[in-house]
N, CA, C and O of each residue as an XYZ file, in Angstrom:
344
protein
N       4.374     18.897     -7.008
C       3.010     18.379     -6.826
C       2.903     17.822     -5.416
O       3.635     16.906     -5.041
N       1.999     18.376     -4.649
C       1.814     17.888     -3.291
C       0.860     16.713     -3.262
O       0.010     16.556     -4.137
N       1.015     15.905     -2.255
C       0.120     14.765     -2.120
C       0.447     13.975     -0.877
O       1.470     14.194     -0.227
N      -0.434     13.059     -0.559
C      -0.224     12.206      0.595
C      -0.511     10.775      0.191
O      -1.533     10.475     -0.425
N       0.405      9.905      0.548
C       0.268      8.481      0.237
C       0.421      7.665      1.507
O       0.935      8.149      2.515
N      -0.026      6.436      1.445
C       0.151      5.495      2.544
C       1.047      4.380      2.026
O       0.773      3.795      0.978
N       2.119      4.085      2.757
C       3.058      3.051      2.325
C       3.363      2.100      3.481
O       3.282      2.476      4.651
N       3.709      0.879      3.137
C       4.109     -0.084      4.162
C       5.506      0.265      4.644
O       6.357      0.688      3.862
N       5.733      0.084      5.933
C       7.003      0.462      6.548
C       8.140     -0.449      6.106
O       7.936     -1.601      5.723
N       9.351      0.115      6.174
C      10.572     -0.642      5.904
C      10.853     -1.568      7.082
O      10.431     -1.306      8.208
N      11.564     -2.644      6.810
C      12.069     -3.494      7.883
C      11.088     -4.486      8.477
O      11.378     -5.104      9.501
N       9.927     -4.648      7.850
C       8.955     -5.617      8.353
C       9.151     -6.952      7.644
O       9.652     -7.005      6.520
N       8.751     -8.024      8.311
C       8.873     -9.340      7.686
C       7.879     -9.451      6.532
O       6.859     -8.762      6.509
N       8.189    -10.325      5.577
C       7.261    -10.537      4.455
C       5.924    -11.045      4.957
O       4.886    -10.725      4.378
N       5.929    -11.837      6.030
C       4.670    -12.349      6.590
C       3.788    -11.211      7.098
O       2.576    -11.214      6.880
N       4.401    -10.236      7.779
C       3.630     -9.084      8.269
C       3.105     -8.258      7.105
O       1.957     -7.813      7.118
N       3.952     -8.056      6.099
C       3.528     -7.286      4.930
C       2.389     -7.994      4.206
O       1.437     -7.352      3.763
N       2.486     -9.319      4.085
C       1.437    -10.085      3.410
C       0.126    -10.000      4.171
O      -0.940     -9.898      3.564
N       0.198    -10.042      5.490
C      -1.009     -9.942      6.320
C      -1.681     -8.581      6.111
O      -2.903     -8.494      5.990
N      -0.866     -7.525      6.072
C      -1.393     -6.180      5.848
C      -1.986     -6.069      4.444
O      -3.061     -5.498      4.260
N      -1.284     -6.614      3.465
C      -1.762     -6.630      2.076
C      -3.114     -7.329      1.982
O      -4.053     -6.804      1.383
N      -3.207     -8.516      2.577
C      -4.459     -9.281      2.533
C      -5.588     -8.527      3.229
O      -6.721     -8.510      2.747
N      -5.276     -7.906      4.364
C      -6.300     -7.159      5.094
C      -6.809     -5.984      4.261
O      -8.016     -5.784      4.130
N      -5.883     -5.213      3.701
C      -6.279     -4.033      2.923
C      -7.136     -4.444      1.728
O      -8.155     -3.815      1.443
N      -6.716     -5.504      1.030
C      -7.496     -5.969     -0.130
C      -8.882     -6.434      0.301
O      -9.862     -6.203     -0.407
N      -8.969     -7.084      1.453
C     -10.255     -7.573      1.954
C     -11.140     -6.474      2.506
O     -12.357     -6.634      2.605
N     -10.517     -5.342      2.870
C     -11.266     -4.253      3.506
C     -11.731     -3.195      2.521
O     -12.322     -2.194      2.927
N     -11.475     -3.396      1.225
C     -11.999     -2.453      0.247
C     -10.990     -1.817     -0.681
O     -11.368     -1.045     -1.562
N      -9.701     -2.123     -0.506
C      -8.702     -1.584     -1.440
C      -8.930     -2.207     -2.815
O      -9.402     -3.339     -2.920
N      -8.595     -1.465     -3.862
C      -8.693     -1.990     -5.222
C      -7.375     -2.690     -5.537
O      -6.388     -2.041     -5.882
N      -7.363     -4.014     -5.417
C      -6.119     -4.763     -5.587
C      -6.004     -5.420     -6.958
O      -5.049     -6.155     -7.208
N      -6.949     -5.170     -7.839
C      -6.883     -5.735     -9.183
C      -5.602     -5.407     -9.930
O      -5.021     -6.292    -10.559
N      -5.136     -4.138     -9.878
C      -3.937     -3.782    -10.638
C      -2.654     -4.487    -10.181
O      -1.674     -4.509    -10.925
N      -2.641     -5.066     -8.962
C      -1.424     -5.749     -8.507
C      -1.509     -7.261     -8.698
O      -0.594     -7.984     -8.304
N      -2.588     -7.743     -9.292
C      -2.659     -9.162     -9.643
C      -1.747     -9.416    -10.836
O      -1.428     -8.497    -11.591
N      -1.333    -10.662    -11.000
C      -0.443    -11.001    -12.110
C      -1.028    -10.479    -13.422
O      -2.228    -10.600    -13.668
N      -0.175     -9.901    -14.253
C      -0.536     -9.257    -15.521
C      -1.250     -7.926    -15.338
O      -1.648     -7.307    -16.325
N      -1.422     -7.466    -14.093
C      -2.020     -6.160    -13.848
C      -1.005     -5.056    -14.104
O       0.199     -5.313    -14.101
N      -1.475     -3.822    -14.326
C      -0.575     -2.720    -14.657
C       0.400     -2.347    -13.532
O       1.429     -1.722    -13.787
N       0.080     -2.730    -12.290
C       0.948     -2.382    -11.159
C       1.561     -3.627    -10.510
O       2.000     -3.581     -9.361
N       1.588     -4.735    -11.249
C       2.131     -5.985    -10.699
C       3.631     -5.876    -10.433
O       4.123     -6.417     -9.443
N       4.364     -5.179    -11.311
C       5.805     -5.025    -11.110
C       6.111     -3.701    -10.446
O       5.450     -2.714    -10.767
N       7.070     -3.617     -9.542
C       7.911     -4.732     -9.136
C       7.119     -5.755     -8.318
O       6.305     -5.393     -7.468
N       7.369     -7.022     -8.585
C       6.643     -8.101     -7.932
C       7.284     -8.416     -6.588
O       7.965     -9.430     -6.430
N       7.054     -7.526     -5.616
C       7.534     -7.767     -4.258
C       6.359     -7.607     -3.309
O       5.418     -6.863     -3.585
N       6.424     -8.303     -2.207
C       5.353     -8.190     -1.214
C       5.261     -6.750     -0.722
O       4.167     -6.232     -0.502
N       6.419     -6.104     -0.548
C       6.394     -4.736     -0.024
C       5.727     -3.768     -0.996
O       4.922     -2.936     -0.578
N       6.049     -3.862     -2.282
C       5.425     -2.924     -3.216
C       3.935     -3.199     -3.354
O       3.144     -2.262     -3.469
N       3.545     -4.452     -3.346
C       2.117     -4.779     -3.405
C       1.410     -4.320     -2.136
O       0.281     -3.832     -2.187
N       2.078     -4.479     -1.000
C       1.510     -4.027      0.277
C       1.266     -2.521      0.244
O       0.194     -2.049      0.625
N       2.262     -1.774     -0.213
C       2.116     -0.313     -0.269
C       1.003      0.092     -1.235
O       0.251      1.029     -0.966
N       0.903     -0.614     -2.356
C      -0.168     -0.309     -3.302
C      -1.527     -0.499     -2.630
O      -2.413      0.348     -2.745
N      -1.677     -1.623     -1.926
C      -2.969     -1.949     -1.310
C      -3.333     -0.975     -0.197
O      -4.468     -0.502     -0.147
N      -2.390     -0.665      0.702
C      -2.727      0.249      1.793
C      -2.996      1.652      1.262
O      -3.840      2.366      1.804
N      -2.285      2.055      0.201
C      -2.539      3.375     -0.365
C      -3.913      3.429     -1.031
O      -4.612      4.436     -0.927
N      -4.302      2.356     -1.709
C      -5.626      2.311     -2.321
C      -6.711      2.462     -1.245
O      -7.669      3.214     -1.424
N      -6.554      1.752     -0.144
C      -7.505      1.832      0.965
C      -7.541      3.253      1.529
O      -8.613      3.821      1.740
N      -6.354      3.820      1.770
C      -6.217      5.163      2.335
C      -6.881      6.207      1.438
O      -7.583      7.088      1.936
N      -6.670      6.121      0.125
C      -7.273      7.076     -0.803
C      -8.791      6.900     -0.846
O      -9.529      7.884     -0.891
N      -9.264      5.640     -0.833
C     -10.719      5.400     -0.864
C     -11.406      5.940      0.385
O     -12.580      6.309      0.346
N     -10.670      5.984      1.494
C     -11.229      6.501      2.750
C     -11.032      8.009      2.858
O     -11.247      8.587      3.923
N     -10.621      8.651      1.759
C     -10.470     10.097      1.756
C      -9.289     10.575      2.586
O      -9.310     11.698      3.090
N      -8.259      9.746      2.741
C      -7.076     10.072      3.520
C      -7.435     10.439      4.957
O      -6.772     11.269      5.579
N      -8.490      9.811      5.479
C      -8.920     10.100      6.849
C      -7.851      9.680      7.844
O      -7.150      8.688      7.647
N      -7.740     10.452      8.914
C      -6.774     10.114      9.953
C      -7.073      8.713     10.490
O      -8.228      8.376     10.748
N      -6.048      7.918     10.654
C      -6.224      6.567     11.180
C      -6.445      5.505     10.127
O      -6.478      4.318     10.451
N      -6.601      5.908      8.851
C      -6.830      4.904      7.807
C      -5.527      4.458      7.147
O      -5.556      3.706      6.173
N      -4.396      4.907      7.661
C      -3.097      4.449      7.170
C      -2.257      3.994      8.357
O      -1.146      4.483      8.557
N      -2.778      3.070      9.134
C      -2.019      2.559     10.278
C      -1.782      1.063     10.125
O      -0.649      0.590     10.208
N      -2.874      0.321      9.898
C      -2.776     -1.128      9.692
C      -1.937     -1.793     10.785
O      -0.953     -2.479     10.509
N      -2.356     -1.568     12.032
C      -1.683     -2.150     13.202
C      -0.196     -1.788     13.239
O       0.639     -2.589     13.660
N       0.120     -0.571     12.792
C       1.488     -0.090     12.874
C       2.396     -0.526     11.735
O       3.607     -0.316     11.799
N       1.830     -1.134     10.686
C       2.675     -1.610      9.589
C       2.785     -0.618      8.440
O       3.590     -0.815      7.530
N       1.981      0.453      8.468
C       1.999      1.425      7.374
C       2.140      2.830      7.942
O       1.865      3.079      9.115
N       2.577      3.742      7.075
C       2.835      5.113      7.496
C       2.481      6.067      6.353
O       2.598      5.719      5.179
N       2.046      7.274      6.718
C       1.736      8.294      5.721
C       3.047      8.859      5.184
O       3.982      9.109      5.945
N       3.107      9.058      3.867
C       4.297      9.585      3.213
C       3.917     10.763      2.322
O       2.841     10.773      1.722
N       4.788     11.738      2.238
C       4.550     12.888      1.368
C       5.176     12.690      0.004
O       5.015     13.538     -0.873
N       5.896     11.576     -0.200
C       6.503     11.340     -1.506
C       5.786     10.172     -2.185
O       5.448      9.176     -1.546
N       5.567     10.314     -3.469
C       4.835      9.330     -4.248
C       5.669      8.047     -4.340
O       6.750      8.060     -4.930
N       5.182      6.940     -3.766
C       5.983      5.715     -3.779
C       6.213      5.162     -5.176
O       7.214      4.485     -5.411
N       5.312      5.436     -6.105
C       5.495      4.893     -7.460
C       6.673      5.562     -8.157
O       7.294      4.958     -9.031
N       6.993      6.808     -7.782
C       8.113      7.493     -8.415
C       9.441      6.924     -7.955
O      10.417      6.974     -8.704
N       9.507      6.381     -6.740
C      10.756      5.810     -6.257
C      11.045      4.457     -6.898
O      12.143      3.922     -6.745
N      10.084      3.907     -7.602
C      10.257      2.600     -8.233
C      10.821      2.713     -9.645
O      11.196      1.706    -10.245
N      10.882      3.927    -10.177
C      11.336      4.109    -11.544
C      12.834      3.918    -11.683
O      13.373      4.040    -12.783
């Protein structure tokens, strides 16, 4: 199954990831599922929540070029990030 996702980069500080997460949620990403008790809350890490938020934003923008950058904190991926969490 082919697809394109947006994920937060490895090796960033939690503060940078949190800033990106907050920005994506404020800019139109659907962040309800990553709230406590939400279906995508676990794993409860800033990085996984960040990737969820930037991917939601990226998908809502139709995967347009430039909508998965977030000041260099996110990158387009061809592998589904949710599958790597299993």
